[in-house]
N, C-alpha and C positions, 0 to 999 in steps of 0.2 A: 615300636612296641614289641616286647619279647613274645616268643611263642607261647610261654606259659600264661602270660596275662591275656593273650588272645583266647586261649582255651577257657580260662576262668570267665571272661566276658560272654563267651558263647554259651557256657553252661547256665549262667545266671539269666541271660536274655532269653535263652531257650525255655526255661521253666516259667518265666514271666509271660511269655507269649502262649505257651501251651495251656496255662490255666487262666489266662485273661486277668492277670493280677492287677494291672494298672489301666483301668478304663480311661479314655481320653478326658482330660480336665479334672480327674479325680484327685483329691488330696490324700496324703498318706501320713498317718501318725506312726512314727518310728520309735521303738523302744531303744533308747540310747543310754547304755550304761557307762560308756567310755572304754569298754574292752575292745579288743581287735575286731571281733565279729560285728559288733554294732557300729563301730566306726567305719568299717568297710562297707556295710550295708547302707548307711546314711550317705556316705560319699558316692556310692554307686547310683543310688536313686536320684541324688541331686545333680551330679555331674555327667553321668552316663545316660540316665533316663529322662533328665530334665523334669522330674516330678516335683510337684508342690508339696514340700515336706514340712511337717510339724514334729520337732523332736520332743520326746517325753522321757524325763529322767526321774527315777525313784530313789530317794535316799532312805534306805531301810533302817539307818541308825544302828547297825549291828557292829560296825568296825570303828566307831568313834571318829578320830581325826582322819583316818584313812577314807571313811565314807564321805566326810566333808571335803577332802582333797579331790576325790573323784567328781563330786558335784562341781567344785570350782573349775576343774579341768574341762568338764562338759560345757559349762557356762562360757568359758573363755573361747573354746573352739567354735561353738555355735555363733558367738558374737563376731568372731573374725570372719566366719563364712556366711554371715547374714542369714542364719537359719533360725527361725522362731523356735523358742524352747519353752516348755512348761515343766515345772519341777514339783514333785510331791514329797513331803517329809512324812515318814510313817514310823511309828515305834513298833516294829514288827515283833520284837521279843515280847512286849506286853500283849499285843493282839493275839499272838500264838498261845500264850498262857490263858487268856480269856476264852479263846475259841477251842482250847484243848487240841491244838494242831502242832505239827512239827514246823520248824522255822522255814524249811523249803516250801512246804505246802502253803503256809500262811503268806509268805513273801510273794509266791506266784499269784495267789488270789488278789492280793493288794495291787500288784502291778497290772494285772488284766482288768481289774475294776477301774483303775485310773485310765488305762488306755481306752476302754470302752466309753467312759464318760467323755473323753476328749473326742473320740470318733463320732459320737452322737451329735455333739455340738458343732463339729466341723464337717459332718456328712462325709466321713473319710474311711478309708481302709486302715487296718492296723498291720504294720510290718514288724516282724520279730526276726532276730538274726540267728535263728537255729540253722545249723549246718548239717551236712551228711554225718559228720562225726557225732553230733548230738543225737541224731536219729539212731545211729548204730548203738550208742550207749543205752538209749531208751529200749531198744529191742533186747539187749542183754539183760537189763534190769527187769523187764517184764518176764523174760524167760526164766530168770532166777526166782521170781515171785510166783510163777505159775500163771499161764495166760493161754488164751485161745488165739485164733487167727488174727483178730483185730489187734491184739497186743503185739503181734509180730509184724504189723504193717508199719511200725515206726511212727515218726512225726509226719502228719500229712502236709503237703505243700499249701493247701488251703483248708481252712475250717471256718465256715461262716464268713465274717468280714476280716478274718485274720489271714495274712499272706506271709509266706516264708521264701523269699527269692533266693536265699543262699543254700537251700536244702539239698542241692546236688554238688556242692563243693565241700571239700574237707578242710579241717582247721589249718593244715599246713598251707593250703592255697590261699586262705584268708590272710595269713601272715605275709605271703609273697605279694599279695595285692597291696597290703599296707606299706611294705618296704618300697615297692615300685613307685607309689604315689607320695611317699614321704609322710604317711599318716601317723601321727603319734597315737598312742593308746595307753591305757592304764592296765595293770594286772591285779586282779582281785586276789589278795593273799589267801582268802578262804578257799580258793580253788585248789590249793595245795594241801589242804587239811583232809585227812582221811576219816574224819568224823562223819562225813556225808557219803552215802552209798554210791552216788554217782561219781564222786571223786575217786573212790576206790576202784570202780570199774575203769575209769579213764586212766588212772595212774598205774594200776596193777594188772588188769585183765586185758585191756586192748593191746598193750605192747606185746604180750605173749602171743595173742592171735595174729598180730601183724608179722611176728617172726615166722609163724606157720605159713601165712599168706600175706605178703605185703599189700595186696589189693583187697584185703578183708573188708574194708568199709564200702568199696564199690560193689563187692559181691552182695553185701547186705542191701545195698541200694536196689540191685536187680531183684532180690528176693522180695523186698517190700512192695515193689511195683507189681510183681506177679500176684502176690497175696492180696494186695489192695484191690486188684481187678476181680479176683475170685470173691472176695468179701463183699464188694459192691453188688455183684450179681446175686449172691445168696441173700443179702439184706433186702434187695428189691423184691425177691421172691417172698420173703417173710412179710414184708409190709403189704404186699398185694393180698397175701393169704389172710392177714389180720383184717383187712378191709372187707374181704368176702365173708369172714366169720362174724363180723360185728353185728350185734343185736341191741335192742334198746337198753338192756340191763347187763350185758356181758358179751360172750363170744360163743358161737356155735362149736360145740366140741367135735362134731363129726367132721367139720372142715379142718380143724386143727389136727385131729388124730390122723388124718390122711397124709400129712406132710412127712417128707423124709426127715430123719433126725437132725441133720445140719440146718435145715430150714426151720424145723420146729423149735430148736433151741433159740434161734434168732427171733422167731415169732414171740416166744416167751418174753424176751427182752423188750420187744415192742409194746406188748400189752402192759408190762410192769411200768415202763417209762410213761405210758399214757396215764397211769393212775397216780403218779407222783414222782418226786425227786428221790431216786434210790441209787446208791452206789452198788452196782451189781457185781457179784463174783460168779465164776463159772459154776460153783456148787449151788448157788441160788437158781441159776438158769436150768441146770440139770434137774434139780428137784421139781421145778415147775413143769418141765417137760415130762417128767415121770408121772405127775398128777394128770396131765393132759392125756398121755398115752394110756393110762389105766382107766381114765374116764371117771375117776372118783378120788376122794381124798382132799386134803387141804394142806397148805404150807404158808409160812410167813417168811418174808424177805426183808432185807434192810430197808429202813425208812418207814416201818410200820405198815407195810402193804400186805394185805391178806389175799390169798388166792385159793379158790375152792372149786371143785367140779361136782355138779349135781345134775341129774337128769341128762339133758343134752346141752347144758350151759356151763361155761367157765366164768366164774365171777371173780372180779378183781376190784379191790376197793381199799381205801385207807383203813387202818385198824379201827378207827372210831369216826362216825359221822356226827357232826354237831346237830342237835335237834333244831327244828325250825317251825314257825307257825305264821301263816299269812291270812288276811281276811279274804273271804270269797268274793270274787269279782266276776260279773257276767260280761261278755260270753267266754272270756279266757282269763284264768288266774295263772300268773307266772310264779314258779317256785324259786327259792334261793339257789337251788342246784341246777337251774336252767331248763327244767321241764315245763310243759304247758298243760294245764288242766282245762279242757274245753267243756263248756256247759251248754246244753240245748234244752229249751223248754218244749214239752210235748203236750198238746191240748187234750181235753177229755175225750173227744171223738176218737183220736188215735189210740188213746189209752184203753178205751172200752172195746175197741176192735182188736182184741189180743192176738188173733191169728195173723195180724199184719207184722208182728214183731218177733224177731228171733229170740230164743231163750237167752242168748248172750246179752242182748240189748236190755232185757229186764234185769239181768244180773247187775247191770251197770246203770240202773235207774233208781231214783228215790222219789218218794211221794212228797209233793209240795203242799198238800192240803194242811199238814201240820205247820203251825207258825214256827218260824225259825227265830232263834235269838242269838245274835252276834255269831253267825256261822264262820268257821275258819277251816282251812286245810292245814294239816300239820303232820308231823311224824310222831312216832310212839313215845310215850313217857312211862316211867315206872308207875305201876298200879292201874294201868288202863284195863277197862273191862268192856266186853262187847257181847251183845245178845243177837246172834245171827238170825236172820229171817227164817222162819220155818223150823228152827231147831228146838225151841222151847226151853233153852237153858242160856245162862250167862256164863262167860268164860273170860279168864284173864287173857290178854293178848299173848303172853308168854306161852300159855298152854295151847291157845289156838294155833300159834305158829309152830309149836312143837308137833302137834297132831298132824298138821299139814306138811310136816317135814320141810318147812320153808328154810332155805339156806340162810344161816346166820348173817352172812355178809349182806343179804338183801333186806333183812328185817328193819334196819334203820332207814331204809329208803322207801318203805311202804307208806303210801299216802292215806291219811285218815280225814274224814269230814266230821267235824264236831259242831254241835249247836246246843246252846244252853247246858253245857257240861256233859252232854251225851254224845257218844260216837254213833253217827247215823249211817256211815258207809266206810268200808275199808277196801282199798284197791286189791283186787284179786279174790276178795271174800264176799263182796256184795253189800246189800243194805242190811241195816238192823231191822228187827221185828217191827219196831215202831215206825220205820220209814219205808217199808216194803210197798210196792205198787200193787193195788188191788183192782178188781174189775170196776169198782165204783169210784176209783180215784179220779178227781176232777183235773188235776194237772200233775205232771211228773217232770223231772229233770234228768236227762241222760248225761253221764259223766264219762269223759274219755281222757286218758293221760297220754300225752305225746312226749317222746324222749327229747332231751336237749339237742338243739341243732336241727330239729325236724322242720322248722319254718312254719309252725302251725299258724294259721291265720287268726288274727285277733278280732275280726269284724263279725264273726259268727254267721257268715252268709250261708244260705241254704244249700248251695251246690256242694259245698265242702262236706256237709253232713250227709247229703244224699249219696255222694261218692263213697263215703265210709260206712254207709249202712245204718245210719241212725233214723232214717225215715222208712226204709223198707226192710231192714234187717238182713240184707243179702251179703253185706260185707262188714267184717270187723275181726281183726286178727287177735285182739286181746294183748295185754301186757305180759312181760316175762313173769311177773308175780302171778298173774292169773294162770298162765300155762303150768307153772310149777304146782300151784295149789290144786288145780284140777287134775293134774297128772296127764294132761294132753294139751289141747289147743284152747281150753277154756271150759266154762260150765256146760256148754253144749255137748261136750264129750261124755258127760255123765249119763 
């Protein structure tokens, strides 16, 4: 064995061991295009690592007869080496037009969707043949487009169930490996076309940098390792901060504002990704960080996600929330967005002994003496009108919310109780005049809204209500809506 081959094996086996890429007995789906990189990777996994490999080839249909010839080559080589193979035919040009994507982006999505489908059915890892040369090109492309630290970290050795065993060897070493073992491979003619940005970097930029420093790619490797380590630490700090800041309806601004700027920007990314699928750019993250630092303002980011700061809460939500309506169920009604509305009946003796109840409890109680007709919990609708208890006037919800300075992002989340076409109670605003609890009320119902994932008990057992203050009024923190409407911690602050 030549010294160069020994070095290549040591590099590949080292990265496999360092990141635990190949658990004992695990299968591997290998993306096999037929090019030198993927041929070397497949050969290495089969003959050096003795891994159980399933080859996966995608015919993108972009190069006509050449694409078909590549597929035939892969089929023949896999058959000769008794390697199972799956092939996908995809009209990437048509798909790219339909999705309004570039050919590269669309082709990548098609490939990875195919690989993931095979991996799920085979309970396998996915191995792609990205090399250190690919990673260096990615860094340069990201740098040219404008990027932060994450974009300078290059291609990660592992991402989820995707592994990249060749990530520390350069393209020239891959070709040495193929020559040593007599591995045939095909050359994609499109790799020589300068229509694609990556090809221009590979053909025109990298050679110049290598003339300046022949070890350019290895220097890039060292940089990406150091930056990835720093990025992992900052990301961990951001995720921990977001967990500390999380509230039922948003995030505590005081916690977020105390973060150092590098952590704050990453925390902004965390809260946005929690709200939905968004392609984030640095300008989006900086804008959100500015809103947090100022403690006021609002901004929209890609994906229709809205961010706003009000009071001591940062709200993050999709641009529009679909309205919903569900029948009232005792003792717990589950909402479509995952919240739990807990209901507890209170008898007349408790109702008549008013001094046993905290003001906040009565704000979240309604009178059951009035006959209900098909009661439902729902969100707001156009034209909704409400007559708050003790106010002597009826108002549209729009006006009510405006007067309370309720954050617009929260308005579509506010829960209403309707019966017989009348709104009897609104989360954070309390009961309607017709549903208010009076000294002579025979029976009342206390309403509590629990956030999604709170694990609210559905059996309505007494100890839960005693713990939270529905029988003695000693405890109840109130919802985020209530705190905003009251300007403090709930109606008791008035």
